C-alpha positions in Angstrom: 116.2 115.1 132.1 114.6 115.4 128.6 116.2 113.8 125.6 117.3 117.3 124.5 119.0 117.8 127.9 120.6 114.3 127.8 122.1 115.0 124.4 123.4 118.4 125.4 125.0 117.1 128.6 126.6 114.1 126.8 127.8 116.1 123.8 129.7 118.5 126.0 132.1 115.7 126.8 132.9 115.2 123.0 133.4 118.7 121.6 133.9 119.0 117.8 137.4 120.1 116.7 136.8 123.6 115.5 139.2 123.5 112.5 138.0 120.2 111.0 135.2 119.5 108.5 133.9 116.0 108.2 132.2 114.1 105.3 130.5 110.8 105.3 131.6 108.8 102.3 131.7 105.3 101.0 133.8 104.2 104.0 131.7 106.2 106.5 133.9 108.6 108.4 137.6 107.7 108.4 140.5 109.8 109.7 143.1 110.1 112.5 141.5 108.5 115.6 142.3 111.6 117.7 139.7 113.6 115.7 136.9 111.0 115.9 135.4 111.3 119.4 132.8 113.9 118.5 132.1 112.2 115.2 131.4 108.8 116.7 129.1 110.4 119.3 127.1 112.1 116.6 127.0 108.9 114.5 125.4 107.3 117.6 122.7 109.9 117.5 122.2 109.2 113.8 122.0 105.4 114.4 119.2 106.1 116.9 117.3 108.3 114.4 117.8 105.7 111.6 116.4 103.0 113.8 113.3 105.1 114.6 113.0 105.9 110.9 113.0 102.1 110.3 110.3 101.7 112.9 112.6 100.3 115.6 114.6 97.9 113.4 118.1 97.2 114.4 120.9 99.4 112.9 124.6 98.4 113.0 127.5 100.6 113.8 131.1 99.4 112.9 134.2 101.2 114.3 137.0 100.4 111.9 139.4 102.0 109.4 140.0 98.8 107.4 143.3 99.0 105.5 144.3 102.4 107.0 147.4 102.8 109.3 147.0 101.9 113.0 146.6 105.5 114.2 143.5 106.0 112.0 140.0 104.8 112.8 136.5 105.2 111.4 132.9 104.6 111.8 130.0 103.6 109.5 126.4 102.6 109.7 124.8 99.3 108.6 121.1 99.3 107.5 118.7 96.6 108.6 119.3 94.1 105.8 123.0 94.3 106.3 123.6 96.8 103.5 125.4 100.1 103.6 123.6 103.2 105.0 121.0 104.5 102.4 122.8 107.2 100.4 120.3 109.9 101.1 121.1 109.7 104.8 124.8 110.3 104.3 124.1 114.0 104.1 122.4 113.8 107.6 125.5 112.2 109.0 127.7 115.0 107.5 125.4 117.7 109.0 125.4 116.2 112.4 129.2 115.7 112.4 129.8 119.3 111.5 127.4 121.0 113.9 129.7 123.7 115.4 128.2 123.6 118.9 126.1 121.3 121.2 123.1 123.6 120.7 123.5 123.5 116.9 123.7 119.7 117.2 120.5 119.4 119.1 118.8 121.7 116.7 119.8 119.5 113.7 118.7 116.4 115.6 115.3 117.9 116.4 114.9 119.1 112.8 115.6 115.6 111.5 113.0 114.1 113.8 110.4 116.5 112.3 111.5 116.3 108.7 111.6 112.5 108.7 108.3 112.4 110.7 110.0 109.9 113.1 107.7 107.9 115.4 108.4 107.7 119.1 109.6 104.1 119.0 112.4 102.5 120.9 115.6 102.6 118.8 117.8 99.5 118.6 121.5 99.4 117.7 124.3 96.8 117.6 127.9 97.6 117.2 131.4 96.2 117.1 135.0 97.3 116.4 138.3 96.1 115.0 141.5 95.7 117.0 142.8 99.3 116.9 143.9 100.7 120.2 141.5 103.7 119.8 138.5 101.4 119.6 137.5 101.2 123.3 137.7 105.0 123.6 135.5 105.5 120.6 133.0 102.9 121.8 132.6 105.1 125.0 131.6 108.0 122.8 129.1 105.9 120.9 127.4 104.5 123.9 127.2 108.0 125.4 125.0 108.9 122.5 123.0 105.7 122.6 122.3 106.2 126.4 121.3 109.9 125.8 118.7 108.8 123.2 117.4 105.9 125.4 118.5 103.4 122.7 118.6 99.7 123.4 122.0 98.3 122.3 124.3 95.3 122.2 128.1 95.5 122.1 129.5 92.6 120.1 133.1 93.6 120.9 135.6 92.5 118.3 134.2 91.4 115.0 135.1 91.6 111.3 133.0 94.2 109.5 131.2 91.5 107.5 130.3 89.6 110.7 128.5 92.7 112.0 126.7 93.1 108.7 125.7 89.4 108.9 124.4 89.7 112.5 122.5 92.9 111.7 120.6 91.2 108.9 120.0 88.0 110.9 118.5 90.0 113.8 116.2 91.9 111.5 115.0 88.8 109.6 114.4 86.4 112.5 111.0 84.7 112.2 110.4 85.9 108.7 110.5 84.0 105.3 113.8 85.8 104.7 115.6 84.5 107.9 119.3 84.9 107.2 120.7 82.8 110.0 121.5 82.6 113.7 122.4 86.2 114.9 125.6 85.3 116.7 129.3 85.1 115.9 129.1 81.3 116.3 126.0 81.2 114.1 128.1 82.9 111.4 130.8 80.2 111.7 128.4 77.4 111.7 126.5 78.6 108.6 129.7 79.3 106.7 131.4 76.0 107.6 128.3 73.9 106.9 127.8 75.5 103.5 131.5 75.1 102.6 131.4 71.4 103.4 128.2 70.9 101.3 129.6 73.0 98.4 132.8 70.9 98.2 130.7 67.8 97.4 133.4 65.5 98.8 136.1 67.1 96.6 139.5 67.5 98.2 141.5 70.7 97.9 144.9 70.5 96.1 147.3 71.6 98.9 146.7 74.3 101.4 146.4 78.1 101.4 148.5 80.6 103.4 146.5 83.5 104.6 148.1 86.8 105.7 145.6 88.4 108.1 147.2 92.0 108.1 147.7 91.7 111.9 144.0 92.6 112.2 140.8 91.2 113.5 140.6 88.7 110.6 143.4 86.7 112.3 141.6 85.5 115.4 138.3 85.2 113.5 139.7 83.0 110.8 141.3 80.8 113.5 137.9 80.5 115.1 136.2 79.7 111.7 138.8 76.9 111.1 137.6 75.1 114.2 134.2 74.6 112.5 135.7 73.4 109.1 136.3 69.7 108.3 139.6 68.4 109.6 142.5 68.1 107.3 142.6 64.3 108.1 139.0 64.2 106.8 139.9 65.8 103.5 139.5 69.4 104.8 141.3 72.5 103.7 144.7 73.3 105.3 144.7 77.0 106.2 148.1 78.4 107.4 147.6 81.7 109.1 150.3 84.3 109.2 150.4 88.0 110.3 147.8 87.5 113.0 149.4 89.6 115.8 146.6 91.6 117.4 148.5 92.2 120.6 150.7 94.9 119.0 148.3 97.4 117.4 151.1 99.2 115.6 151.7 96.1 113.4 148.2 96.4 111.8 148.5 96.7 108.0 152.2 97.2 108.4 154.1 95.5 105.5 151.2 93.2 105.1 147.5 92.9 104.1 145.5 93.1 100.9 146.2 96.8 100.2 150.0 96.3 100.7 150.0 93.4 98.2 147.7 95.0 95.6 149.4 98.4 95.6 152.9 97.1 95.8 152.4 94.2 93.5 154.4 92.0 95.9 154.0 89.5 98.6 154.4 90.6 102.3 158.1 90.3 103.4 156.9 87.7 106.0 155.5 85.4 103.3 157.5 82.2 103.1 155.4 80.6 100.4 157.1 78.2 97.9 156.6 78.5 94.2 153.0 77.7 93.0 151.7 77.7 96.6 148.4 79.5 97.0 148.5 82.6 99.2 145.9 85.2 100.2 145.9 88.5 102.1 143.0 90.1 104.0 142.7 93.7 105.0 142.5 95.1 108.5 138.8 94.4 109.0 138.5 91.3 106.7 136.1 92.7 104.2 138.5 92.3 101.2 140.9 89.6 100.0 143.4 89.2 97.2 145.2 86.0 96.2 148.7 85.6 94.8 151.5 83.1 94.2 155.1 82.9 93.1 155.5 81.2 89.7 158.1 78.5 88.8 160.6 81.3 88.1 159.9 83.0 91.4 157.9 85.9 89.8 155.1 87.4 91.8 151.6 86.8 90.3 148.6 88.7 91.7 145.1 87.2 91.6 143.0 90.3 92.5 139.3 91.1 92.7 139.0 91.0 88.9 140.3 87.4 89.0 137.9 86.5 91.8 135.0 88.0 89.9 135.8 86.1 86.6 136.3 82.9 88.5 133.1 83.2 90.4 131.0 84.3 87.4 132.4 81.6 85.3 131.7 78.9 87.9 128.2 80.1 88.8 127.3 80.5 85.1 128.4 76.9 84.4 126.6 75.6 87.5 123.4 77.3 86.5 123.5 75.7 83.0 124.5 72.2 84.3 121.7 72.4 86.9 119.1 73.1 84.2 118.6 76.8 85.2 120.7 78.4 82.5 117.7 80.1 80.8 116.1 81.1 84.1 119.1 82.9 85.8 120.7 86.0 84.3 124.3 86.1 85.6 126.1 89.4 85.3 129.3 91.1 86.5 129.7 94.6 87.9 133.1 96.3 87.6 134.7 99.8 88.2 137.1 101.7 86.1 139.9 100.0 88.1 139.1 96.7 86.6 141.9 95.5 84.3 140.9 95.9 80.6 141.9 92.2 80.0 139.3 91.0 82.6 136.6 93.1 81.0 137.4 91.6 77.6 137.5 88.1 79.0 134.0 88.5 80.6 132.5 89.9 77.5 134.3 87.8 74.8 134.9 84.4 76.5 132.3 84.2 79.3 129.8 86.1 77.2 128.3 87.7 80.3 126.8 91.2 80.6 128.9 93.9 82.4 127.9 97.1 84.2 130.6 99.7 85.0 129.9 101.8 88.0 131.5 104.5 90.2 134.1 103.2 92.7 132.6 102.3 96.1 130.8 99.2 97.3 127.5 100.9 97.6 127.5 101.6 93.8 128.6 98.1 92.9 126.1 96.4 95.3 123.2 98.5 93.9 124.1 97.7 90.3 124.5 93.9 91.1 120.8 93.8 92.1 119.9 94.4 88.5 120.9 90.8 87.7 119.4 87.5 89.0 122.9 86.7 90.1 125.1 89.7 90.3 128.9 89.2 90.8 130.8 92.3 91.9 134.4 92.7 93.0 136.5 95.8 93.0 140.1 95.2 91.8 141.2 95.6 95.5 139.4 92.4 96.4 136.3 93.9 98.0 133.2 92.2 96.7 130.5 89.4 96.8 127.8 87.7 94.9 124.1 88.7 95.2 121.2 86.3 94.5 117.9 88.1 93.9 114.8 86.8 95.7 113.5 85.4 92.5 116.8 83.6 91.8 116.8 82.1 95.3 113.2 80.9 94.8 114.0 79.3 91.5 117.2 77.6 92.8 115.2 76.4 95.9 112.2 75.0 94.1 113.7 73.6 90.9 113.3 69.9 90.4 116.4 68.4 88.8 116.0 66.1 85.8 119.1 64.0 86.3 121.8 63.0 88.8 124.2 65.5 87.2 121.6 68.3 87.5 121.0 67.3 91.1 124.7 67.6 92.0 125.1 71.0 90.3 121.9 72.2 92.0 123.1 71.2 95.4 126.4 73.0 94.9 124.6 76.1 93.7 122.3 76.0 96.8 125.3 75.6 99.1 126.9 78.7 97.5 123.9 80.8 98.3 124.6 80.0 101.9 128.4 80.2 101.8 128.5 83.6 100.2 127.9 86.6 102.6 125.4 88.5 100.4 125.3 91.5 102.8 128.8 92.8 101.9 132.2 91.8 100.7 133.5 89.2 103.2 137.2 88.0 103.0 136.5 84.8 105.0 133.6 83.6 103.0 135.2 84.8 99.7 138.3 82.8 100.7 136.2 79.6 101.0 134.3 80.4 97.8 137.5 80.5 95.8 138.7 77.3 97.4 135.4 75.6 96.5 135.7 76.6 92.9 139.4 75.6 92.5 138.6 72.2 94.1 135.7 71.7 91.6 137.8 72.7 88.7 140.9 70.8 89.8 143.0 74.0 89.5 145.9 75.5 91.2 146.8 79.2 91.1 148.7 78.8 87.8 145.7 77.5 86.0 143.5 80.3 87.4 146.1 82.8 86.4 146.2 81.4 82.8 142.5 82.2 82.1 143.7 85.6 80.7 146.7 87.8 80.7 146.4 91.1 82.7 147.5 94.2 81.0 150.4 95.7 82.9 149.1 98.5 85.2 150.1 101.0 87.7 148.2 102.9 90.5 149.8 106.1 91.7 148.7 108.4 94.6 149.1 112.1 94.0 148.7 114.6 96.8 146.7 117.7 95.8 145.6 120.9 97.6 141.9 120.3 97.1 140.5 117.1 95.6 137.1 118.6 95.2 138.2 120.6 92.1 138.4 117.3 90.2 134.9 116.2 88.9 134.6 112.8 87.3 131.9 111.5 84.9 131.2 108.3 82.9 131.6 105.9 85.9 134.7 107.9 86.9 136.5 107.1 83.7 136.8 110.7 82.6 137.3 114.2 84.2 135.0 117.0 83.3 137.0 119.5 85.4 139.4 121.1 85.7 138.6 122.2 82.1 140.8 120.7 79.5 142.6 118.1 81.6 140.7 115.1 80.1 141.8 116.2 76.6 145.4 116.2 77.8 145.0 112.7 79.4 143.4 111.4 76.2 146.3 112.8 74.2 148.8 110.9 76.4 146.8 107.6 76.3 146.7 107.7 72.5 150.4 107.4 72.4 150.5 103.9 74.0 149.4 100.5 72.7 146.4 99.3 74.7 146.7 102.5 76.7 144.0 103.5 79.2 144.2 105.9 82.1 142.0 107.9 84.5 142.2 109.9 87.7 139.7 110.1 90.5 139.6 111.8 93.8 140.2 109.8 97.0 137.1 109.5 99.2 139.0 110.1 102.4 142.0 112.5 101.8 143.2 115.3 99.6 144.8 113.0 97.1 144.0 111.7 93.6 144.4 108.1 92.4 145.8 107.8 89.0 145.4 104.4 87.2 147.1 103.5 83.9 147.5 100.3 81.9 149.3 99.6 78.6 150.8 96.8 76.6 154.1 96.7 78.5 155.1 97.4 82.1 157.4 100.2 81.0 154.6 101.9 79.0 152.1 101.5 81.9 154.6 103.0 84.4 155.4 105.8 81.9 151.8 106.6 81.2 150.9 106.6 84.9 153.8 109.0 85.7 152.8 111.4 82.9 149.1 111.5 83.9 150.1 111.9 87.5 152.2 114.9 86.5 149.2 116.5 84.8 147.0 115.9 87.8 149.7 117.3 90.2 150.0 120.4 88.1 146.3 120.9 87.9 145.8 120.3 91.6 148.6 122.5 93.1 
């Protein structure tokens, strides 16, 4: 059969639900798993096309829905260097997913081949999934598309999302000056563990850390990583793993995980941590992490993505200066509107580092971070990483230290470039990054928390009939439509000390996210409630 006939035959097994319209967003496609079969099949076609566009380079496909409930699932593409799918190709994904018939689908596929002037090269794809029960079924839809397009592929089974990004980059950089590592799961553990040991410089952590793995794929993968880390008896880090049940899929993200902690501003009910003990929570696919602790009075204290960003930026800035590279490396921080105002002020006033504010979504932050020699980006939800430019890596690698102190700082900095997963936010490497910094500073969670005082804030979800009527501008900090709503929000904000509020559309559902902060908890809650009321009224 011809490729056209192969696609027609295979597609007939995965018909598109007639009543649904799909859109590829920051998280790829994400929805109820029962609706995804046709979508995943068509993403397989896109992956084959993208590989041909990249002259046969390997494209990654990850089947996951991250922090969503167990009955959801999703799918997204990974470009050759481990980055998110190029934005201009998101529209192609959306067109393929919404083709009403198999014939229409093939017509769009053929048109893309011609429009993109695709060469007749062998496509290559790698893929993996998280622990959701729907994963194996969706893999079958994906491989049907890859078989129909004569794509060479490898199934890496269960991986965290960052591990697939890592492997994709490693495969595409083998044998080049930009070799990123051994393209296997074990290679990931070995590289991460070796860099962690080197970055610690013999320093011992103060106590252990309890990690809530959201009953997702991060649980077994963290246990595997621990096997490669220095033993506790050798001064290694004690990592206590909780919520790692992947046998019962319905427990995924249930009363646990980074999103539960960040949104609810409380520890998981299963957390048994004692006061001042370090705790962390991953999300379902281990690409985000938040930290927290109970203070001496048993009050919950959150150390979110803003805190990780300020900690990392401060440490890397200090290391650069003490290594003798302070004038040669421009360190900067990228935030979104969700960043707490106190963190923004701390970065600008205390750390004296430049800040870029972008739209929400990792692809926006990642792109902005490349404008710095060392770009630190974390969304408040704990999703982020640090990017070192090629020039920065060259300078760090070639610099000759002038003293033993410079030499030690330089070695630590070099180790961090290996420890940090620069392809995408990675909860496991970010966990170890934070532990390295705290060990070097001799800090516990209390000292970290004391760097600045967060303004009280509240995030509220508001269901609306159609999220698309809300159009945001100014890095999503203001609404230009519906007409007049921003003036109403500004009027409310002006009534509160240190008040700030904005509303932005969800990328995955007909809902709005309303964020508010103010000088006191009561004022922040009140402001959030009133802005949510405006949004509800405008969107109903």
